[in-house]
C-alpha positions, 0 to 999 in steps of 0.5 A, spaced: 511 534 483 518 532 480 516 526 475 518 519 477 522 515 472 520 508 471 527 506 472 527 509 479 528 504 485 521 505 489 522 505 496 518 506 502 522 513 503 521 515 496 514 514 496 513 518 503 517 523 500 513 523 493 506 523 497 509 529 502 511 533 496 504 532 492 500 534 498 504 540 499 504 542 492 496 542 493 496 545 500 492 538 502 496 537 508 491 541 512 486 535 510 491 530 512 489 528 519 490 521 521 483 520 521 482 523 514 487 519 511 484 512 515 477 514 512 480 515 505 484 508 506 478 504 508 475 507 502 480 505 497 480 498 500 473 498 498 474 500 491 479 494 491 474 489 494 469 491 488 474 488 483 474 481 486 467 482 489 464 477 483 470 474 481 470 468 485 476 464 487 482 468 482 488 464 480 495 467 482 498 471 476 491 473 474 492 469 467 485 469 465 484 477 466 484 482 461 489 487 461 485 493 463 483 489 469 490 488 471 491 495 470 485 497 474 487 493 479 494 496 480 491 503 480 487 501 486 493 497 490 497 503 489 491 508 492 491 503 498 499 503 498 500 510 498 494 512 503 498 507 508 505 510 506 502 517 508 498 515 514 504 512 517 508 518 515 503 523 518 503 518 525 510 518 525 511 511 524 517 508 520 513 503 516 518 499 513 521 498 520 514 496 523 513 491 518 520 488 519 518 488 527 511 485 525 515 479 521 519 477 527 514 477 532 510 473 527 515 468 526 516 467 533 508 466 534 507 462 528 514 458 527 515 454 521 514 446 522 520 442 523 521 437 518 524 430 521 529 427 517 
């Protein structure tokens, strides 16, 4: 797989391509059915949940967390994101467009309160 530069702009399209290449180079595409990817995603969400399990409420910015805890959190968040991107690709869903559509639907369903002047 081609290396990823830290200066490279990260997009869903880039992640989709990188995940495709990663799976193809390892001959893993045969294992990447929607069901298998969903189960892997759920497992990663579980691992992410474990990080917070005994922390109680956590302040924004995680100011009292150790650096290695933040790095671990980033790794688990990345696992969730990467499986989600791969699942959407295998299912033929444009995740970016689907997310924008969902935001528009939510704006209608949950309108912002109007402020009386």
